[in-house]
C-alpha positions in Angstrom: -20.2 14.4 3.4 -17.2 15.0 1.2 -15.2 16.1 4.3 -16.1 12.8 6.1 -14.8 10.8 3.1 -11.6 12.9 3.0 -10.9 12.4 6.8 -11.8 8.7 6.6 -9.3 8.2 3.8 -6.6 10.1 5.7 -7.3 8.1 8.9 -7.1 4.8 6.9 -3.8 5.9 5.3 -2.3 6.8 8.6 -3.4 3.5 10.2 -1.9 1.6 7.2 1.4 3.4 7.6 1.5 2.6 11.4 0.8 -1.0 10.8 3.4 -1.3 8.0 6.1 0.3 10.1 5.3 -2.0 13.1 5.8 -5.1 10.8 9.4 -4.9 9.5 10.4 -8.5 10.3 11.3 -10.8 7.4 8.7 -13.2 6.3 8.9 -16.1 3.8 6.1 -16.2 1.4 5.2 -18.8 -1.2 3.5 -17.6 -4.3 2.6 -20.6 -6.5 6.0 -22.4 -6.7 8.3 -19.6 -5.8 9.5 -18.8 -2.3 10.1 -15.1 -1.6 11.6 -13.6 1.5 10.7 -10.0 2.1 9.9 -7.6 5.0 6.3 -8.1 6.3 5.7 -4.4 5.6 6.3 -4.9 1.9 3.9 -7.8 1.8 1.3 -5.8 3.7 1.7 -2.8 1.4 1.5 -5.0 -1.7 -1.7 -6.7 -0.5 -3.2 -3.3 0.5 -2.5 -2.0 -3.0 -3.9 -5.1 -4.7 -7.0 -5.0 -2.5 -7.5 -1.3 -3.4 -7.2 -2.0 -7.1 -9.6 -4.9 -6.9 -12.1 -2.7 -5.2 -11.7 0.0 -7.8 -12.1 -2.5 -10.6 -15.2 -4.1 -9.0 -16.8 -0.7 -8.5 -16.2 0.3 -12.1 -17.7 -3.0 -13.3 -20.8 -2.4 -11.1 -21.1 1.2 -12.3 -21.0 0.0 -16.0 -23.8 -2.5 -15.3 -25.9 0.1 -13.6 -25.9 2.3 -16.7 
């Protein structure tokens, strides 16, 4: 089972890298009252990292409640 998780994580990372490199066009993003222009790859990577961190924090809070 540990091997399956490892290969799943590798596959997800490779797919993320492929999607990021295919999206290098500039995109204008509005965050609250600030307009930011950045490559779409940077936006995708940032959102992926934030989503991962949110998942980790959520899992930790559930683990503490289960104890």
